[in-house]
DOMIKE-884331 format. One record per residue (C-alpha): residue number from 1; x, y, z. Coordinates in nm, 4 decimals, decimal comma, m for minus. Example, Ala and Ser with C-alpha at 12.3 -4.5 7.8 and 13.67 -1.06 7.14 Angstrom:
// DOMIKE-884331
SITE  num         u         v         w
SITE    1    1,2300   m0,4500    0,7800
SITE    2    1,3670   m0,1060    0,7140
// end
This chain:
// DOMIKE-884331
SITE  num         u         v         w
SITE    1    1,5177   m0,1527    3,0679
SITE    2    1,3152   m0,0764    2,7812
SITE    3    1,0510   m0,3329    2,6553
SITE    4    1,2012   m0,3535    2,2678
SITE    5    0,8901   m0,5986    2,2017
SITE    6    0,6030   m0,3863    2,3119
SITE    7    0,3486   m0,2734    2,0385
SITE    8    0,3468    0,0872    1,9792
SITE    9    0,0138    0,2221    2,0439
SITE   10    0,0543    0,4947    1,7818
SITE   11   m0,0567    0,2533    1,5325
SITE   12   m0,4255    0,2394    1,6486
SITE   13   m0,4659    0,6118    1,5198
SITE   14   m0,4577    0,4480    1,1800
SITE   15   m0,6987    0,1876    1,2720
SITE   16   m0,4403   m0,1066    1,3446
SITE   17   m0,5179   m0,2175    1,6865
SITE   18   m0,3463   m0,5921    1,6621
SITE   19   m0,0761   m0,7332    1,4759
SITE   20   m0,2816   m0,9275    1,2250
SITE   21   m0,4671   m0,6001    1,1527
SITE   22   m0,1338   m0,3862    1,1386
SITE   23    0,0624   m0,6476    0,8991
SITE   24   m0,2773   m0,6294    0,6804
SITE   25   m0,2891   m0,2346    0,6622
SITE   26    0,0940   m0,1736    0,6269
SITE   27    0,2931   m0,4302    0,5496
SITE   28    0,3512   m0,3626    0,2015
SITE   29    0,4015   m0,7088    0,0234
SITE   30    0,6724   m0,7112   m0,2503
SITE   31    0,4550   m0,7443   m0,5706
SITE   32    0,7502   m0,7619   m0,8854
SITE   33    0,6755   m0,8633   m1,2177
SITE   34    0,8895   m1,1494   m1,3789
SITE   35    1,1427   m0,9015   m1,5317
SITE   36    1,2542   m0,7610   m1,2034
SITE   37    1,5779   m0,9039   m1,1317
SITE   38    1,6365   m1,1391   m0,7674
SITE   39    1,8804   m0,8777   m0,6264
SITE   40    1,5702   m0,6531   m0,5951
SITE   41    1,3562   m0,8960   m0,5133
SITE   42    1,6131   m1,0210   m0,2129
SITE   43    1,6463   m0,6587   m0,0943
SITE   44    1,2720   m0,5741   m0,0883
SITE   45    1,2623   m0,8597    0,1877
SITE   46    1,4677   m0,6267    0,4426
SITE   47    1,1618   m0,3484    0,3478
SITE   48    0,9352   m0,5834    0,4208
SITE   49    1,0528   m0,6914    0,7975
SITE   50    1,1746   m0,3012    0,8394
SITE   51    0,7776   m0,2506    0,8045
SITE   52    0,6732   m0,5914    1,0244
SITE   53    0,9237   m0,4361    1,2791
SITE   54    0,7572   m0,0894    1,2948
SITE   55    0,4684   m0,2336    1,4950
SITE   56    0,6886   m0,2024    1,7999
SITE   57    0,8731    0,1219    1,6922
SITE   58    0,6600    0,3565    1,5067
SITE   59    0,9421    0,5598    1,3350
SITE   60    1,0993    0,2325    1,2228
SITE   61    0,8381    0,2452    0,9237
SITE   62    1,0127    0,5816    0,7810
SITE   63    1,3591    0,3097    0,7471
SITE   64    1,1328    0,0929    0,5556
SITE   65    1,1109    0,4087    0,3051
SITE   66    1,4458    0,4916    0,3160
SITE   67    1,5592    0,1113    0,2283
SITE   68    1,3457    0,1379   m0,0789
SITE   69    1,4516    0,4886   m0,1778
SITE   70    1,8154    0,3521   m0,2080
SITE   71    1,6841    0,0065   m0,4031
SITE   72    1,5782    0,2946   m0,6692
SITE   73    1,9309    0,3415   m0,7372
SITE   74    2,0239   m0,0091   m0,7086
SITE   75    1,7413   m0,0978   m0,9968
SITE   76    1,8446    0,2117   m1,1974
SITE   77    2,2063    0,0786   m1,2303
SITE   78    2,1108   m0,2769   m1,2935
SITE   79    1,8869   m0,1267   m1,5990
SITE   80    2,1603    0,0532   m1,7611
SITE   81    2,3909   m0,2372   m1,7364
SITE   82    2,0566   m0,4190   m1,9474
SITE   83    2,0649   m0,1296   m2,1943
SITE   84    2,4671   m0,0821   m2,2173
SITE   85    2,4622    0,2600   m2,0612
SITE   86    2,8128    0,3232   m1,9367
SITE   87    2,7974    0,4163   m1,5401
SITE   88    3,1358    0,6078   m1,5595
SITE   89    3,2201    0,9592   m1,7125
SITE   90    3,5710    1,0177   m1,8598
SITE   91    3,6884    1,3859   m1,8411
SITE   92    3,9252    1,5383   m2,1023
SITE   93    4,1928    1,4450   m1,8541
SITE   94    4,0994    1,0703   m1,9253
SITE   95    4,0176    1,0768   m1,5505
SITE   96    3,6908    0,8132   m1,4908
SITE   97    3,4049    0,9234   m1,2732
SITE   98    3,1052    0,7413   m1,1806
SITE   99    2,7682    0,9047   m1,3104
SITE  100    2,5771    1,0481   m1,0316
SITE  101    2,2207    0,9062   m1,0091
SITE  102    2,0387    1,1750   m1,1679
SITE  103    2,2558    1,1299   m1,5008
SITE  104    2,1464    0,7566   m1,4939
SITE  105    1,7906    0,8527   m1,4665
SITE  106    1,8119    1,1127   m1,7405
SITE  107    2,0463    0,8553   m1,9844
SITE  108    1,7772    0,5724   m1,8660
SITE  109    1,4836    0,8277   m1,9838
SITE  110    1,6762    0,9337   m2,3196
SITE  111    1,7081    0,5368   m2,3797
SITE  112    1,3526    0,4646   m2,3011
SITE  113    1,1821    0,8043   m2,3550
SITE  114    0,8081    0,5964   m2,4219
SITE  115    0,7943    0,5150   m2,0732
SITE  116    0,7542    0,8454   m2,0045
SITE  117    0,8647    0,8129   m1,5788
SITE  118    1,1114    1,0949   m1,5793
SITE  119    0,8363    1,2483   m1,2936
SITE  120    0,8611    0,9455   m1,1201
SITE  121    1,2407    0,9088   m1,1396
SITE  122    1,2358    1,2949   m1,0011
SITE  123    0,9794    1,2505   m0,7303
SITE  124    1,2443    0,9185   m0,5912
SITE  125    1,5595    1,0983   m0,6116
SITE  126    1,4151    1,4041   m0,4350
SITE  127    1,2720    1,1919   m0,1796
SITE  128    1,6186    0,9776   m0,1320
SITE  129    1,8040    1,2746   m0,0747
SITE  130    1,5867    1,4919    0,1905
SITE  131    1,5638    1,1311    0,3946
SITE  132    1,9378    1,1069    0,3386
SITE  133    2,0116    1,4221    0,4800
SITE  134    1,8363    1,4936    0,7437
SITE  135    1,8486    1,8841    0,9405
SITE  136    1,6766    1,7470    1,2290
SITE  137    1,4961    1,4580    1,3900
SITE  138    1,1593    1,4065    1,2089
SITE  139    0,9850    1,0745    1,1338
SITE  140    0,6264    1,0538    0,9342
SITE  141    0,5749    0,6660    1,0067
SITE  142    0,2028    0,5502    0,8728
SITE  143    0,1797    0,8104    0,6217
SITE  144    0,4482    0,6994    0,4033
SITE  145    0,2546    0,3654    0,3202
SITE  146    0,1392    0,5273   m0,0573
SITE  147    0,5153    0,6572   m0,0634
SITE  148    0,6277    0,3040   m0,0356
SITE  149    0,3831    0,1231   m0,2684
SITE  150    0,4871    0,4437   m0,5413
SITE  151    0,8506    0,3264   m0,5460
SITE  152    0,7712   m0,0524   m0,5771
SITE  153    0,5719    0,0395   m0,8654
SITE  154    0,8763    0,3085   m1,0005
SITE  155    1,1217    0,0019   m0,9582
SITE  156    0,8705   m0,2217   m1,1445
SITE  157    0,8409    0,0160   m1,4378
SITE  158    1,2242    0,0368   m1,4643
SITE  159    1,2223   m0,3458   m1,5596
SITE  160    0,9432   m0,3586   m1,8323
SITE  161    1,0183   m0,2720   m2,2345
SITE  162    0,8642    0,0477   m2,3833
SITE  163    0,5768   m0,1453   m2,5532
SITE  164    0,4294   m0,2167   m2,2570
SITE  165    0,3451    0,1762   m2,2167
SITE  166    0,2991    0,2123   m2,6045
SITE  167    0,0332    0,0094   m2,6359
SITE  168   m0,1027    0,1342   m2,2900
SITE  169   m0,1260    0,5070   m2,3935
SITE  170   m0,2833    0,3476   m2,7330
SITE  171   m0,5816    0,1832   m2,5845
SITE  172   m0,6097    0,4805   m2,3155
SITE  173   m0,6646    0,7200   m2,5862
SITE  174   m0,9192    0,4742   m2,7938
SITE  175   m1,1433    0,4420   m2,4864
SITE  176   m1,1221    0,8203   m2,3610
SITE  177   m1,2453    0,9037   m2,7103
SITE  178   m1,4995    0,6309   m2,6864
SITE  179   m1,6136    0,7244   m2,3743
SITE  180   m1,6120    1,1570   m2,3499
SITE  181   m1,9600    1,1883   m2,3876
SITE  182   m1,9343    1,0486   m2,0261
SITE  183   m1,7061    1,3506   m1,8934
SITE  184   m1,9706    1,5687   m1,8188
SITE  185   m2,3786    1,5523   m1,7986
SITE  186   m2,6163    1,3765   m1,5453
SITE  187   m2,5450    0,9968   m1,5053
SITE  188   m2,6156    0,7316   m1,2793
SITE  189   m2,3570    0,4841   m1,1657
SITE  190   m2,5087    0,1582   m1,0218
SITE  191   m2,2667    0,0121   m0,8411
SITE  192   m2,2561   m0,2376   m0,5234
SITE  193   m2,6393   m0,2529   m0,5212
SITE  194   m2,6358    0,1134   m0,4691
SITE  195   m2,7242    0,3827   m0,7457
SITE  196   m2,5644    0,7128   m0,7352
SITE  197   m2,5943    1,0158   m0,9043
SITE  198   m2,2897    1,2074   m1,1126
SITE  199   m2,2038    1,5106   m1,3248
SITE  200   m1,9194    1,2828   m1,4610
SITE  201   m1,6389    1,0347   m1,4884
SITE  202   m1,3308    0,9881   m1,6777
SITE  203   m1,0283    0,7064   m1,7263
SITE  204   m0,7250    0,8081   m1,5873
SITE  205   m0,5434    0,4971   m1,7395
SITE  206   m0,5020    0,1469   m1,8866
SITE  207   m0,2827   m0,1598   m1,8286
SITE  208   m0,3000   m0,4677   m2,0574
SITE  209   m0,2191   m0,8009   m1,8391
SITE  210   m0,2481   m1,1583   m1,9201
SITE  211   m0,4538   m0,9943   m2,2691
SITE  212   m0,6831   m0,8421   m2,0310
SITE  213   m0,7355   m0,4797   m2,0687
SITE  214   m0,7530   m0,3278   m1,7043
SITE  215   m0,8567    0,0483   m1,6808
SITE  216   m0,9027    0,2795   m1,3696
SITE  217   m1,1845    0,5274   m1,3381
SITE  218   m1,2924    0,7878   m1,1386
SITE  219   m1,6796    0,8931   m1,0941
SITE  220   m1,7751    1,2210   m0,9461
SITE  221   m2,1344    1,1869   m0,7459
SITE  222   m2,3599    1,4819   m0,6869
SITE  223   m2,2991    1,6495   m0,3434
SITE  224   m2,6370    1,7633   m0,1837
SITE  225   m2,4695    2,0032    0,0476
SITE  226   m2,1268    2,0876   m0,1442
SITE  227   m2,0466    2,4623   m0,0274
SITE  228   m2,1429    2,3574    0,3349
SITE  229   m1,8493    2,0861    0,2674
SITE  230   m1,6211    2,3230    0,1004
SITE  231   m1,6326    2,5874    0,3703
SITE  232   m1,5902    2,3115    0,6276
SITE  233   m1,3120    2,1320    0,4340
SITE  234   m1,5331    1,7868    0,4977
SITE  235   m1,5040    1,6564    0,1746
SITE  236   m1,7219    1,3777    0,0158
SITE  237   m1,4431    1,1508   m0,1649
SITE  238   m1,5204    1,0823   m0,5919
SITE  239   m1,5861    0,6526   m0,6140
SITE  240   m1,2215    0,5319   m0,7739
SITE  241   m1,3140    0,1782   m0,9464
SITE  242   m1,0109   m0,0692   m1,1230
SITE  243   m1,2422   m0,2499   m1,4484
SITE  244   m1,2120   m0,5120   m1,6877
SITE  245   m1,4448   m0,6194   m1,9439
SITE  246   m1,5140   m0,2845   m2,0239
SITE  247   m1,8018   m0,2357   m2,2745
SITE  248   m1,9039    0,0809   m2,4131
SITE  249   m2,2341    0,2291   m2,6162
SITE  250   m2,3712    0,5315   m2,6683
SITE  251   m2,5755    0,6345   m2,3458
SITE  252   m2,4222    0,3571   m2,1233
SITE  253   m2,1172    0,1674   m2,0419
SITE  254   m2,0709   m0,1284   m1,8436
SITE  255   m1,7972   m0,3215   m1,6519
SITE  256   m1,6676   m0,5868   m1,3897
SITE  257   m1,5078   m0,4007   m1,0896
SITE  258   m1,2092   m0,5898   m1,0056
SITE  259   m1,1977   m0,5815   m0,6604
SITE  260   m1,6000   m0,6937   m0,6112
SITE  261   m1,6208   m0,8744   m0,9132
SITE  262   m1,9007   m0,7602   m0,9575
SITE  263   m2,1149   m0,5598   m1,2501
SITE  264   m2,1019   m0,1626   m1,2523
SITE  265   m2,3148    0,0398   m1,5045
SITE  266   m2,2849    0,4287   m1,5649
SITE  267   m2,5431    0,5569   m1,8005
SITE  268   m2,7081    0,8915   m1,8808
SITE  269   m3,0120    1,0204   m1,7409
SITE  270   m3,2600    1,2675   m1,8395
SITE  271   m3,5187    1,2604   m1,5382
SITE  272   m3,5968    1,6072   m1,4289
SITE  273   m3,5179    1,5022   m1,0367
SITE  274   m3,1720    1,4222   m1,1836
SITE  275   m3,1309    1,7153   m1,3853
SITE  276   m3,2355    1,9821   m1,1494
SITE  277   m2,9872    1,8506   m0,8857
SITE  278   m2,6951    1,8124   m1,1167
SITE  279   m2,8019    2,1799   m1,2448
SITE  280   m2,8056    2,3283   m0,8720
SITE  281   m2,4718    2,1431   m0,7802
SITE  282   m2,3023    2,3300   m1,0637
SITE  283   m2,4662    2,6414   m0,9467
SITE  284   m2,3836    2,6206   m0,5978
SITE  285   m2,0151    2,5521   m0,7062
SITE  286   m1,9490    2,8705   m0,8995
SITE  287   m2,0845    3,0948   m0,6181
SITE  288   m1,7866    2,9056   m0,3727
SITE  289   m1,5423    3,1314   m0,2862
SITE  290   m1,2258    3,0742   m0,4630
SITE  291   m0,9724    2,9880   m0,2391
SITE  292   m1,2182    2,7145   m0,1156
SITE  293   m1,2719    2,5495   m0,4390
SITE  294   m0,8818    2,5646   m0,5141
SITE  295   m0,8357    2,3465   m0,1842
SITE  296   m1,1076    2,1195   m0,2656
SITE  297   m0,9230    2,0572   m0,6263
SITE  298   m0,6037    2,0489   m0,4481
SITE  299   m0,7523    1,7489   m0,2438
SITE  300   m0,9113    1,5687   m0,5308
SITE  301   m0,5728    1,5957   m0,7348
SITE  302   m0,3780    1,4330   m0,4318
SITE  303   m0,6540    1,1496   m0,3619
SITE  304   m0,6435    1,0752   m0,7140
SITE  305   m0,2651    1,0372   m0,7052
SITE  306   m0,2680    0,8228   m0,4408
SITE  307   m0,5799    0,5878   m0,5054
SITE  308   m0,4090    0,5579   m0,8633
SITE  309   m0,0835    0,4368   m0,6818
SITE  310   m0,2813    0,1775   m0,4818
SITE  311   m0,4482    0,0648   m0,8047
SITE  312   m0,1116    0,0120   m0,9722
SITE  313    0,0438   m0,1823   m0,7126
SITE  314   m0,2957   m0,4067   m0,6549
SITE  315   m0,3480   m0,4580   m1,0351
SITE  316   m0,0535   m0,4653   m1,2329
SITE  317    0,2061   m0,6682   m1,0566
SITE  318    0,0561   m0,9476   m0,8781
// end
């Protein structure tokens, strides 16, 4: 007889050697703001239990993703009702039929255009269709961790008003304008008692929560052996930080890193040693074959997307 309660050893490859560590790393708790309906909260409990049960059988994790993707349809229908959007179409013969999920999503996008979540809707809908209509046995398990976070974020977005997005966009544009001098050049990042030579930074997103502005930043450290890294595809990652209490000056800015509650500082430097290293880095980058640089920037885009998903989940809804 099968032992249904024997831990699946495949989770060890993902850094989870104990049940406690597995729950910490892979059970995505239901972080939702207070406008998300109880029906969604109750349904998400099933998602949590599916993730927990996957400790015993790796492929069950895919079922958690399927479940939350189907919850998107529920969320869209509830939000349509809140916005007085008819869920039915009537043809010329006066025959009523229910709108497709895509049609309802399009109606919501038209009703709340300032949310600008059309792309998020499309990703969720396409993923739902693919998983609902498989053509072969397949599972992805733990690599779906970020996807479940992303869908939880989408559900939260559905029940926010447009003003959240409009206000965040205004603040982002203001910060990006004030910090434009820190996009490219020669800088030093002080973070967790360490210093990193950097060739630039960028504010990716801001969010206002409890009268505090949360900003998400990427900092690009100078890599000494960039040519070797790109050719071997053994990439160093940029530094991503969730910040509060941002204070921007002409030659520097500082803020509080939300995760560590420590001060970070980013400032311009004109030391010859530093400027020479940045110059060499840029020269090395231009001499690398195009196929390697394309793969590198694709990698950066993927990592940035995953980090942004985690930032939203961890900082917007708790």
